[in-house]
C-alpha positions as CSV (number, residue, x, y, z in Angstrom):
1,M,108.4,89.2,66.8
2,Q,108.2,92.9,67.1
3,V,107.3,93.6,63.5
4,A,104.3,91.2,63.7
5,D,103.1,93.1,66.8
6,N,103.6,96.4,65.0
7,V,101.6,95.2,61.9
8,I,98.7,94.2,64.2
9,S,98.8,97.6,66.0
10,I,99.0,99.6,62.8
11,Q,96.2,97.7,61.1
12,K,94.1,98.2,64.2
13,Q,94.8,102.0,64.1
14,I,93.9,102.1,60.5
15,H,90.5,100.4,61.1
16,E,89.8,102.7,64.0
17,Y,90.5,105.8,62.0
18,E,88.4,104.5,59.1
19,E,85.5,104.2,61.5
20,R,86.1,107.5,63.2
21,Y,86.2,109.5,59.9
22,H,83.4,107.5,58.2
23,R,85.7,105.8,55.7
24,P,84.6,102.4,54.3
25,K,86.3,99.5,56.1
26,G,89.3,98.3,54.2
27,S,89.6,101.5,52.1
28,V,93.1,102.4,53.4
29,T,96.0,100.1,52.3
30,L,99.2,99.7,54.3
31,L,102.5,100.1,52.4
32,G,105.6,99.1,54.3
33,A,108.2,101.8,53.6
34,S,111.2,99.6,53.9
35,K,114.1,101.8,53.0
36,G,117.1,100.9,55.1
37,Q,115.3,98.0,56.7
38,S,116.7,94.5,56.9
39,I,115.4,91.5,54.9
40,T,114.8,89.7,58.2
41,K,112.3,92.4,59.3
42,M,110.7,92.4,55.9
43,R,110.2,88.7,56.0
44,E,108.5,89.2,59.4
45,A,106.2,91.7,57.8
46,V,105.4,89.4,54.9
47,A,104.6,86.6,57.4
48,S,102.2,89.0,59.1
49,G,100.3,89.8,55.9
50,V,102.1,92.9,54.5
51,R,102.2,92.5,50.7
52,I,103.1,96.0,49.5
53,F,106.6,97.5,50.0
54,G,108.0,100.9,49.0
55,E,111.7,101.3,48.3
56,N,113.7,104.5,47.6
57,Y,117.0,103.0,46.2
58,L,117.2,100.7,43.3
59,Q,120.1,98.5,44.2
60,E,118.8,98.0,47.8
61,A,115.4,97.1,46.4
62,L,116.8,94.6,43.8
63,E,118.7,92.7,46.5
64,K,115.5,92.5,48.6
65,M,113.4,91.3,45.6
66,Q,115.8,88.5,45.0
67,A,116.0,87.5,48.7
68,L,112.3,87.6,49.2
69,D,111.6,85.6,46.0
70,S,108.4,87.5,45.7
71,R,107.0,86.5,42.3
72,F,106.1,82.9,42.6
73,R,102.9,82.0,44.3
74,G,99.4,83.4,43.9
75,N,98.4,85.6,46.8
76,D,101.9,85.7,48.2
77,V,103.2,87.8,45.4
78,I,104.7,91.1,46.7
79,E,103.9,94.4,45.1
80,W,106.9,96.7,44.8
81,H,106.5,100.5,44.7
82,F,109.3,102.9,43.9
83,I,108.8,105.9,46.2
84,G,112.1,107.7,46.1
85,N,113.9,110.3,44.0
86,I,114.2,109.1,40.4
87,Q,117.7,109.2,38.8
88,T,117.5,109.0,35.0
89,N,120.2,106.4,34.8
90,K,118.1,104.1,37.0
91,I,114.9,104.4,35.1
92,K,115.4,101.3,32.9
93,K,115.9,99.0,35.8
94,I,113.1,100.5,37.8
95,A,110.7,100.1,34.8
96,E,111.8,96.4,34.5
97,H,111.4,95.4,38.2
98,F,108.8,97.5,39.9
99,D,105.0,97.3,39.8
100,W,104.4,101.0,40.7
101,V,106.3,104.3,40.6
102,Q,104.9,106.8,43.0
103,S,107.3,109.7,42.5
104,V,106.9,110.8,38.8
105,S,106.9,114.6,38.6
106,D,107.8,115.6,35.1
107,E,107.1,114.7,31.5
108,R,110.6,113.6,30.6
109,I,110.8,111.0,33.4
110,A,107.3,109.7,32.4
111,Q,108.3,109.3,28.8
112,K,111.4,107.3,29.8
113,F,109.4,105.0,31.9
114,S,107.0,104.4,29.0
115,Q,109.9,103.7,26.7
116,H,111.6,101.2,29.0
117,R,108.5,99.4,30.3
118,S,108.2,96.2,28.2
119,S,104.9,95.6,26.6
120,D,105.2,92.0,27.8
121,L,104.7,93.2,31.3
122,L,101.5,94.7,32.8
123,P,101.5,98.5,32.5
124,L,103.6,100.3,35.1
125,N,101.3,101.9,37.6
126,I,102.1,105.6,38.1
127,C,101.4,108.1,40.8
128,L,102.2,111.8,40.2
129,E,104.2,113.4,43.0
130,I,102.9,116.8,43.9
131,N,105.0,119.4,45.8
132,I,102.0,120.4,47.8
133,N,103.7,123.2,49.7
134,S,105.8,124.4,46.7
135,E,109.0,123.9,48.6
136,P,112.2,124.5,46.5
137,T,114.1,121.7,48.2
138,K,111.4,119.0,47.6
139,N,110.7,116.9,44.5
140,G,107.2,117.0,42.9
141,E,105.2,119.0,40.3
142,N,103.5,122.2,41.4
143,A,99.8,121.8,41.8
144,G,99.0,124.3,39.1
145,Q,100.8,122.1,36.5
146,I,99.4,118.8,37.5
147,L,96.5,118.6,35.0
148,K,98.9,119.0,32.0
149,L,101.2,116.3,33.4
150,A,98.2,114.0,34.1
151,E,97.0,114.4,30.5
152,M,100.4,113.6,29.1
153,V,101.0,110.5,31.3
154,S,97.5,109.1,30.5
155,D,98.4,109.1,26.8
156,L,101.7,107.2,27.1
157,P,101.9,103.5,26.3
158,N,102.9,100.9,28.9
159,L,101.9,103.2,31.8
160,K,98.7,103.4,33.8
161,L,98.0,106.6,35.7
162,R,96.6,105.5,39.1
163,G,96.8,108.6,41.4
164,L,98.7,111.1,43.4
165,M,101.4,111.1,46.0
166,A,102.8,113.9,48.3
167,I,105.0,114.4,51.3
168,P,103.8,117.6,52.9
169,N,105.6,119.8,55.4
170,K,105.9,118.4,58.9
171,E,103.3,120.2,61.0
172,T,102.9,120.5,64.7
173,T,99.1,120.3,64.9
174,F,96.6,117.8,63.7
175,E,94.5,120.5,61.9
176,A,97.6,121.8,60.1
177,Q,98.3,118.3,58.9
178,R,94.7,118.0,57.7
179,R,94.9,121.2,55.8
180,N,97.9,120.0,53.8
181,F,96.3,116.7,53.0
182,R,93.0,118.4,52.0
183,K,94.9,120.3,49.3
184,L,96.0,117.0,47.7
185,T,92.5,115.5,48.1
186,E,91.0,118.5,46.3
187,I,93.4,118.1,43.4
188,F,92.6,114.4,43.2
189,E,88.9,115.1,43.1
190,Q,89.4,117.7,40.4
191,L,91.3,115.3,38.2
192,N,88.6,112.7,38.6
193,Q,86.0,115.3,37.7
194,N,88.0,115.8,34.5
195,G,87.6,112.1,33.7
196,F,90.8,110.6,34.9
197,Q,89.3,107.8,37.0
198,L,92.1,107.8,39.6
199,D,91.9,105.4,42.5
200,T,95.0,105.9,44.6
201,L,95.8,108.8,46.9
202,S,99.2,108.0,48.6
203,M,99.6,110.2,51.6
204,G,100.3,109.8,55.2
205,M,103.3,108.3,57.1
206,S,104.0,107.2,60.7
207,D,103.6,110.7,62.2
208,D,100.5,111.9,60.3
209,M,98.6,108.8,59.4
210,E,95.4,109.8,61.2
211,A,95.2,113.2,59.5
212,A,95.7,111.5,56.1
213,I,93.0,109.0,56.7
214,A,90.6,111.8,57.9
215,E,91.3,113.6,54.5
216,G,90.8,110.6,52.2
217,T,94.1,108.8,51.7
218,T,93.8,105.3,50.2
219,M,97.4,104.3,51.0
220,V,99.6,105.1,54.0
221,R,103.4,104.7,53.7
222,I,104.6,103.4,57.1
223,G,108.3,102.9,57.9
224,T,109.5,103.5,61.5
225,A,106.2,102.6,63.2
226,L,106.2,99.3,61.3
227,F,109.9,98.2,61.3
228,G,111.5,100.3,64.0
229,P,114.6,102.5,63.3
230,R,116.3,102.1,60.0
231,Q,119.4,99.9,59.7
232,S,121.6,98.6,57.0
233,P,119.8,95.9,55.0
234,Q,121.0,92.4,55.6
């Protein structure tokens, strides 16, 4: 079972990096970025202890949720995070079926999630996506506007603001990766100094996990290193 071996390897790396960069043991959570991955591989990941999955496409995610039958027994409940680009016509279904949305980047989107999240469910956990390098081709709010967005989301019913998410530029050096992540960590700390009590900093993927852990991430989103190359879901 290759996925099982990968889970063991990645968790070992996470613990080594926690120790190397003086992070508390267990302070970094593994999210399986499962876009384009088969249900078979996801089942292997669940059997190996992975309980948090991030999906980019609604229909693909709904099929996986049904197949994995995730909401039925105690500690085996899977936590589903939406981490992709948000289409407004998909917001209602995302609000109904996901536990977290990590890619909220404007007020209108946040208001629609608040409107469509049933008060019978737990509040929808929200991370604000920041365009840390101000790239015109990437989603995310500019860093200078994030305080305003955080204040607005915190006031909306049926939502709970948990933290920040970013996908920085790909860099060729470890120090450059750290500089990008440090920007997000500084914004995270500034928001908490303003009383927001955020607890989630979602940054770092397969190629830059070490730099993210060095700079304070609490959640790494790992796809290829966990599942192998993407394929059509089964």
